[in-house]
C-alpha positions as CSV (number, residue, x, y, z in Angstrom):
1,M,14.9,-30.2,42.8
2,K,15.3,-33.5,41.6
3,P,15.2,-33.1,37.6
4,E,12.3,-35.3,37.6
5,R,10.3,-32.7,39.3
6,A,11.4,-29.9,38.3
7,Q,10.1,-31.7,34.4
8,H,7.4,-32.2,35.3
9,I,6.0,-28.7,36.8
10,A,7.4,-27.2,33.2
11,V,5.5,-29.9,31.7
12,T,2.2,-28.8,33.8
13,A,2.5,-25.0,33.6
14,H,2.8,-25.2,29.5
15,A,-0.1,-27.9,29.1
16,A,-2.0,-25.2,32.2
17,F,-0.8,-21.9,29.4
18,G,-2.1,-23.6,26.1
19,I,-5.1,-24.3,28.3
20,T,-5.5,-20.9,29.5
21,Q,-5.0,-19.0,25.6
22,A,-7.6,-21.7,24.4
23,L,-10.4,-20.8,26.5
24,G,-9.4,-17.0,26.0
25,A,-9.6,-17.7,22.5
26,L,-13.3,-18.8,23.2
27,L,-14.2,-16.2,26.0
28,V,-13.1,-13.2,22.2
29,N,-14.5,-15.4,19.6
30,K,-18.1,-15.5,22.0
31,G,-17.9,-12.2,22.4
32,I,-18.1,-12.5,26.2
33,I,-14.7,-10.3,26.7
34,S,-12.4,-7.8,24.1
35,R,-9.0,-9.1,23.3
36,D,-7.6,-5.9,24.8
37,E,-8.9,-7.7,28.6
38,W,-7.9,-10.8,27.1
39,V,-4.4,-9.8,26.4
40,N,-4.6,-7.2,30.3
41,L,-5.5,-10.0,31.8
42,L,-2.8,-12.3,30.9
43,T,-0.2,-9.5,31.2
44,Q,-1.3,-9.0,34.8
45,Q,-1.4,-12.7,35.2
46,A,1.8,-13.2,34.0
47,I,3.3,-10.5,36.8
48,D,1.6,-12.0,39.3
49,Y,3.2,-15.6,39.1
50,K,6.9,-13.4,38.2
51,T,6.8,-11.6,41.5
52,G,4.4,-14.4,43.5
53,A,1.4,-11.8,44.2
54,R,-1.6,-13.2,45.7
55,M,-4.7,-13.4,43.6
56,N,-6.2,-9.9,42.2
57,A,-9.3,-8.5,41.7
58,D,-8.1,-9.0,37.5
59,Q,-7.5,-12.4,38.4
60,K,-10.8,-13.4,39.9
61,K,-12.6,-11.8,37.4
62,A,-10.0,-14.1,34.6
63,G,-11.6,-17.0,36.3
64,D,-14.7,-15.8,37.4
65,L,-14.8,-15.1,32.8
66,L,-13.0,-19.1,32.5
67,S,-16.0,-20.3,34.6
68,A,-18.6,-18.6,32.4
69,M,-17.0,-19.6,29.3
70,V,-17.3,-23.5,30.6
71,L,-20.9,-23.0,32.0
72,A,-21.4,-21.1,28.8
73,L,-19.6,-24.2,26.5
74,T,-21.5,-26.6,28.3
75,T,-24.7,-25.2,27.8
76,D,-24.7,-24.8,24.0
77,Q,-23.6,-28.6,24.3
78,T,-26.7,-29.6,26.7
79,Q,-28.8,-27.8,23.7
80,A,-27.1,-29.6,21.1
81,R,-28.0,-33.5,22.6
82,N,-32.2,-32.3,22.3
């Protein structure tokens, strides 16, 4: 792998991790999930990334919860504008 490509992958992964952490904090702060649930989801995700496993129920749940958070944020922003 070319060094530029490896660096791009590393930067992208780092940014994705930061975004995931920020959205997780919002989920917990809004009371959508508990801190323990979020930690468990991140732990399972990390294990799956390391083992290359396919998406499991916990990862799907994390994706669904993140989608719900985006919807909640969008709804809050729309109501604030009106």
